[in-house]
C-alpha positions in Angstrom: 115.4 -238.6 126.4 112.5 -239.6 128.7 112.0 -243.4 129.0 108.3 -244.2 128.8 107.4 -247.8 129.3 104.0 -249.5 128.8 103.5 -250.2 132.6 104.2 -246.6 133.4 101.7 -245.3 130.9 99.0 -248.0 131.4 99.2 -248.4 135.2 101.2 -245.8 137.2 100.3 -242.5 135.6 96.5 -243.2 135.3 96.4 -244.8 138.8 98.1 -241.9 140.5 95.9 -239.4 138.5 92.6 -241.1 139.4 93.6 -241.6 143.0 94.6 -238.0 143.3 91.1 -237.0 142.1 89.4 -239.3 144.6 91.3 -238.8 147.9 90.6 -235.9 150.3 92.5 -232.6 149.8 95.0 -233.2 152.5 96.1 -236.6 151.0 96.5 -235.4 147.4 100.1 -234.1 147.9 101.1 -237.5 149.4 99.6 -239.4 146.5 101.4 -237.2 143.9 104.7 -237.6 145.9 104.4 -241.4 146.0 103.6 -241.3 142.3 106.8 -239.3 141.7 108.8 -241.9 143.6 107.3 -244.7 141.4 108.1 -242.8 138.2 111.7 -242.2 139.3 112.1 -245.9 140.2 110.7 -247.1 136.9 112.9 -244.7 135.0 116.2 -245.1 136.8 115.7 -248.0 139.2 116.7 -248.2 142.8 119.9 -246.0 142.4 117.8 -243.1 141.1 115.2 -243.5 143.9 118.0 -243.5 146.6 119.6 -240.4 145.1 116.3 -238.6 145.0 115.6 -239.4 148.7 119.1 -238.4 149.7 118.7 -235.1 147.9 115.4 -234.4 149.7 116.7 -235.3 153.2 120.0 -233.4 152.7 118.3 -230.3 151.5 115.9 -230.3 154.4 118.8 -230.7 156.9 120.6 -227.8 155.3 117.4 -225.7 155.7 117.3 -226.7 159.4 121.0 -225.9 160.0 121.0 -222.5 158.4 121.5 -219.9 161.3 118.5 -217.7 162.1 120.4 -214.5 162.9 122.3 -212.4 160.4 125.0 -209.9 161.3 128.1 -211.7 162.7 126.8 -215.1 161.4 126.4 -213.8 157.8 129.6 -215.6 156.7 128.4 -218.8 158.3 125.1 -218.5 156.5 126.8 -218.1 153.1 129.2 -221.0 153.8 126.4 -223.4 154.7 124.2 -222.1 151.8 127.0 -222.8 149.2 127.8 -226.1 150.8 124.2 -227.1 150.6 123.9 -226.0 146.9 127.1 -227.9 146.0 125.7 -231.0 147.7 122.5 -230.8 145.7 124.3 -230.8 142.4 126.7 -233.5 143.6 123.9 -236.1 143.4 123.0 -235.5 139.7 126.8 -235.9 139.0 126.7 -239.2 140.8 123.6 -240.1 138.8 125.4 -239.3 135.6 128.1 -241.8 136.6 126.0 -244.6 137.9 122.5 -244.5 136.5 121.7 -246.7 133.5 120.6 -243.9 131.2 120.3 -240.1 131.0 116.5 -240.2 131.1 116.8 -240.8 134.9 118.8 -237.5 135.3 115.9 -235.2 134.5 114.0 -235.5 137.8 117.3 -235.2 139.7 118.2 -232.0 137.9 114.8 -230.5 138.4 114.9 -231.3 142.1 118.5 -229.9 142.4 117.4 -226.6 141.0 114.3 -226.5 143.1 116.2 -227.3 146.3 118.8 -224.7 145.5 116.3 -221.9 145.2 114.7 -223.1 148.5 118.1 -222.9 150.3 118.8 -219.5 148.8 115.4 -218.2 149.9 115.8 -219.6 153.4 119.3 -218.0 153.7 117.7 -214.7 152.8 114.9 -215.3 155.3 112.2 -215.3 152.6 110.7 -218.6 153.5 110.2 -220.5 156.8 111.5 -224.0 157.5 109.0 -226.7 156.5 108.4 -230.0 158.2 110.1 -233.0 156.6 106.8 -234.5 155.4 105.5 -231.4 153.5 109.0 -230.8 152.1 109.0 -234.4 150.8 105.6 -233.9 149.2 106.8 -230.6 147.6 110.0 -232.2 146.3 108.7 -235.4 144.9 105.5 -234.2 143.3 105.0 -236.4 140.2 103.8 -233.9 137.6 106.7 -231.5 138.4 109.3 -234.2 137.9 107.9 -234.6 134.4 107.0 -231.1 133.5 110.2 -229.5 134.7 109.1 -226.2 136.3 111.4 -225.8 139.4 108.7 -223.8 141.3 109.5 -221.5 144.2 108.1 -222.7 147.5 105.6 -219.8 147.8 104.5 -220.2 144.2 103.9 -223.9 144.7 101.9 -223.2 147.9 99.8 -220.5 146.1 99.2 -223.0 143.2 97.8 -225.5 145.7 95.6 -222.9 147.3 94.1 -221.8 143.9 93.6 -225.4 142.7 90.3 -226.0 141.0 89.2 -229.5 140.2 86.7 -228.9 137.3 85.5 -230.8 134.3 87.2 -228.1 132.0 90.6 -228.7 133.7 90.1 -232.4 133.4 89.4 -232.2 129.7 92.2 -229.8 128.8 94.6 -231.7 131.0 93.8 -235.0 129.2 94.3 -233.2 125.9 97.8 -232.0 127.0 98.6 -235.5 128.3 97.7 -237.1 124.9 99.7 -234.5 122.9 102.7 -235.0 125.2 102.5 -238.8 124.9 102.3 -238.5 121.1 105.3 -236.3 120.9 107.5 -238.7 123.0 106.3 -241.9 121.4 105.5 -241.0 117.8 108.0 -238.2 117.2 110.9 -238.4 119.6 111.3 -242.2 119.6 111.3 -242.6 115.7 113.7 -239.7 115.5 116.0 -241.5 118.0 115.8 -244.6 115.8 116.6 -242.5 112.7 119.5 -240.8 114.4 120.9 -244.1 115.5 120.6 -245.4 111.9 122.3 -242.3 110.4 125.1 -242.5 113.0 125.8 -246.3 112.7 125.1 -247.1 109.0 126.9 -244.1 107.4 130.5 -243.9 108.7 131.6 -241.4 106.0 128.9 -238.7 105.9 128.7 -235.9 103.3 127.7 -232.4 104.1 123.9 -233.0 103.7 124.2 -236.3 105.7 125.7 -234.4 108.7 123.2 -231.6 108.5 120.3 -234.0 108.4 121.8 -236.0 111.3 122.1 -232.9 113.5 118.6 -231.8 112.6 117.2 -235.2 113.5 119.2 -235.0 116.8 117.5 -231.7 117.6 114.1 -233.2 116.8 114.8 -236.0 119.2 115.8 -233.7 122.1 113.1 -231.1 121.5 110.1 -233.5 121.3 111.4 -235.7 124.1 111.6 -232.7 126.5 108.5 -231.0 125.2 106.5 -234.2 125.3 107.6 -234.9 128.8 106.7 -231.4 129.9 103.2 -231.7 128.5 102.8 -235.1 130.1 103.4 -233.6 133.5 101.5 -230.4 132.7 98.5 -232.5 131.6 98.6 -234.7 134.8 98.8 -231.6 137.0 95.9 -229.8 135.1 93.7 -232.9 135.5 94.2 -232.7 139.2 93.6 -228.9 139.3 97.1 -227.6 139.3 97.9 -225.2 136.4 101.6 -225.3 135.5 103.1 -222.7 133.1 103.9 -223.8 129.5 107.5 -225.1 129.3 108.1 -224.2 125.6 107.2 -221.1 123.7 108.1 -221.9 120.0 111.8 -221.3 120.3 112.2 -221.5 116.5 110.5 -218.0 116.3 113.2 -216.4 118.4 115.3 -213.7 116.8 118.3 -213.9 119.1 120.2 -216.7 120.8 119.2 -215.4 124.2 115.6 -215.4 123.0 115.9 -218.9 121.8 117.1 -220.2 125.2 114.6 -218.1 127.0 111.8 -219.8 125.0 113.4 -223.2 125.3 112.4 -224.7 128.7 110.7 -221.5 129.9 110.5 -222.5 133.6 114.3 -223.2 133.7 114.9 -219.8 132.2 112.7 -218.2 134.8 114.6 -220.1 137.5 117.9 -218.9 136.2 116.7 -215.3 136.2 115.5 -215.6 139.9 118.5 -217.5 141.2 121.6 -216.8 139.0 120.7 -213.4 137.6 118.8 -211.5 140.3 120.6 -208.3 139.3 120.1 -207.1 135.8 123.2 -204.8 135.9 125.7 -207.6 136.3 129.1 -207.0 134.7 130.2 -208.9 131.7 132.5 -211.2 133.6 129.8 -212.2 136.0 127.3 -212.7 133.1 129.8 -215.0 131.3 130.6 -217.0 134.4 126.9 -217.7 135.1 126.2 -218.6 131.5 129.2 -220.9 131.6 127.9 -222.5 134.7 124.5 -223.1 133.1 125.6 -224.4 129.7 128.5 -226.4 130.9 126.2 -228.2 133.3 123.7 -228.9 130.4 126.6 -230.0 128.1 128.0 -232.4 130.7 124.5 -233.8 131.3 123.3 -234.2 127.8 126.6 -234.5 126.0 129.7 -236.7 126.5 132.7 -235.5 128.5 134.9 -232.9 126.8 132.6 -232.4 123.8 129.7 -231.4 126.1 132.0 -229.1 128.0 133.2 -227.5 124.7 129.5 -227.0 123.7 128.8 -225.2 127.0 131.8 -222.9 126.6 130.9 -222.0 123.0 127.3 -221.2 124.0 128.4 -219.1 126.9 130.8 -217.1 124.6 128.2 -216.7 122.0 125.5 -215.4 124.5 128.0 -213.1 126.1 129.0 -211.6 122.8 125.4 -211.1 121.9 124.9 -209.5 125.4 127.6 -206.9 124.5 126.1 -206.0 121.2 123.9 -202.9 120.8 120.2 -204.1 120.7 119.5 -201.3 118.2 122.1 -202.8 115.8 120.6 -206.2 116.1 117.1 -204.9 115.5 118.2 -203.5 112.1 118.6 -207.1 110.8 115.2 -208.4 109.4 113.6 -210.8 111.8 113.5 -213.7 109.2 117.3 -213.3 108.7 117.8 -213.3 112.5 115.8 -216.5 112.9 117.8 -218.2 110.1 121.1 -217.2 111.8 120.0 -218.5 115.1 118.8 -221.8 113.6 122.0 -222.4 111.7 124.3 -221.4 114.6 122.3 -223.8 116.9 122.8 -226.7 114.5 126.5 -226.0 114.1 127.0 -226.0 117.8 124.6 -228.9 118.5 126.9 -231.3 116.7 129.3 -231.1 119.6 126.7 -232.8 121.9 126.6 -235.8 119.6 130.3 -236.5 119.7 131.9 -238.7 122.3 135.5 -237.7 121.7 137.7 -235.0 120.1 138.4 -237.4 117.2 134.7 -237.8 116.5 134.3 -234.0 116.8 137.0 -233.4 114.1 135.4 -236.1 111.9 132.0 -234.5 112.3 133.0 -231.0 111.4 135.1 -232.1 108.4 132.0 -233.7 107.0 129.7 -230.9 108.2 131.5 -228.4 106.1 131.7 -230.6 102.9 135.1 -232.3 103.0 133.6 -235.7 102.0 131.2 -234.3 99.4 127.9 -232.5 99.3 125.0 -234.7 98.1 123.1 -237.3 100.2 124.6 -240.8 100.3 122.5 -243.7 99.1 121.8 -245.0 102.6 120.6 -241.5 103.7 118.4 -241.3 100.6 116.8 -244.7 101.6 116.2 -243.6 105.2 114.6 -240.3 104.0 112.2 -242.3 101.9 111.1 -244.2 105.0 110.9 -241.2 107.4 110.1 -238.3 105.1 106.5 -237.9 106.4 107.6 -237.9 110.1 110.3 -235.4 109.3 107.7 -233.0 107.8 105.5 -233.5 110.9 108.5 -232.6 113.1 109.2 -229.5 111.1 105.6 -228.4 111.2 105.3 -229.1 115.0 108.2 -226.6 115.7 105.8 -223.8 114.8 102.7 -222.7 116.8 100.3 -224.1 114.2 97.7 -225.1 116.7 97.6 -221.6 118.3 97.4 -219.9 115.0 94.6 -222.1 113.7 92.7 -221.7 117.0 93.0 -218.0 117.0 91.8 -217.8 113.4 88.8 -220.1 114.1 87.6 -218.1 117.1 86.3 -215.4 114.7 83.6 -217.7 113.4 81.3 -219.9 115.5 80.8 -222.6 112.8 84.6 -222.8 112.2 85.2 -223.0 115.9 82.8 -225.9 116.4 84.4 -227.7 113.4 87.8 -227.1 114.8 86.8 -228.5 118.2 85.4 -231.7 116.6 88.5 -232.1 114.5 90.8 -231.5 117.5 89.0 -234.3 119.4 89.3 -236.7 116.5 93.0 -235.9 116.1 93.6 -236.4 119.8 91.9 -239.8 119.8 94.1 -240.7 116.8 97.2 -239.5 118.6 96.3 -241.6 121.6 95.7 -244.7 119.5 99.0 -244.2 117.6 100.9 -243.6 120.9 99.6 -246.8 122.5 100.3 -248.8 119.3 103.9 -247.5 119.3 104.4 -248.3 123.0 102.9 -251.8 122.5 105.2 -252.4 119.5 108.2 -251.3 121.5 107.2 -253.4 124.5 106.8 -256.5 122.3 110.1 -255.9 120.5 111.6 -256.1 124.0 
């Protein structure tokens, strides 16, 4: 989960955004890159900052050392390319071992994916070798380290060329920033506190206890990642850069592949470009690449062997779905498919919560009703305190805002009323977010 602090929200993010708006065009990338370094330092301290700088310099050196000619040097190109890619993912592994929390891993993982694509494109002679300074500005751009779109080099350059610093972009970017801040501070953070209470205060959980715990864990991950993505997207849009949406209502997906495609959309697009460039890949290759993706996610988010098991199960499930006939899947009603995907997701998600095989066995024994069905007294007490936030989290999984906006566009009076209501709600979100951050800061 992203670690937002009061100094980061009050000083660093606004200062970098305003300075980017004021400086000349040629200085804007440098300001955003320095802001990215400041955010990484506040999130993970000096070790995270050193790892990020090492990743940037090593990737640039790999780009410089790749041979120019193909032919007889083709094997050497591939060898150096794979060595460079392995080196990029070695640094997040070191971060997993030495950084104080997992929040600091997100920028490192984004940068590793971005540098990997750059190295592959250079090996295939699709991009030229940049200078160290522009490559540093491209790698450490602050909004991208939050938003999580590992952009291709040409796409990033085109985005900067098409950048428009307008009042409309400033307003829509500020709205995105506020919504992202609200999701991280007022949804993800309370869900983290509720998850901790459910995990620590109830050692013997019933079936409904375990299902609620896993659902709260999903809320914590989803709104933390989505809120962080909208924070970065909002900062970028205020400065004139239009990033793609990172989430596309994954709860509406009718297949497991559709769910993961809608969940962190830019990462799915990166996987299609880098890991799945050929759509006619055989089953073994498809499983191996899915295994690489989900085991990497499991080892990052989860704990040891349990995270690895989660990655293996997800890869097996997606490969089995890949082998099924799409016409057979389409015969199942879409509502039933969505329920199946949601239930399967929660069943597997419990693996990420467990720190050992013993905890995994204990979890699934309670998850399937060995210790009773009804809520325990402690869970009932916690639900009374958090029921309103849980309902908000459930509602926020659906594209309510898009649906309402689309409906209001048909009537001018309704559209004006909706705009006024949106502004009022966003000011309320900002006030609640700052109050929650201040409260967390004072609690220490």
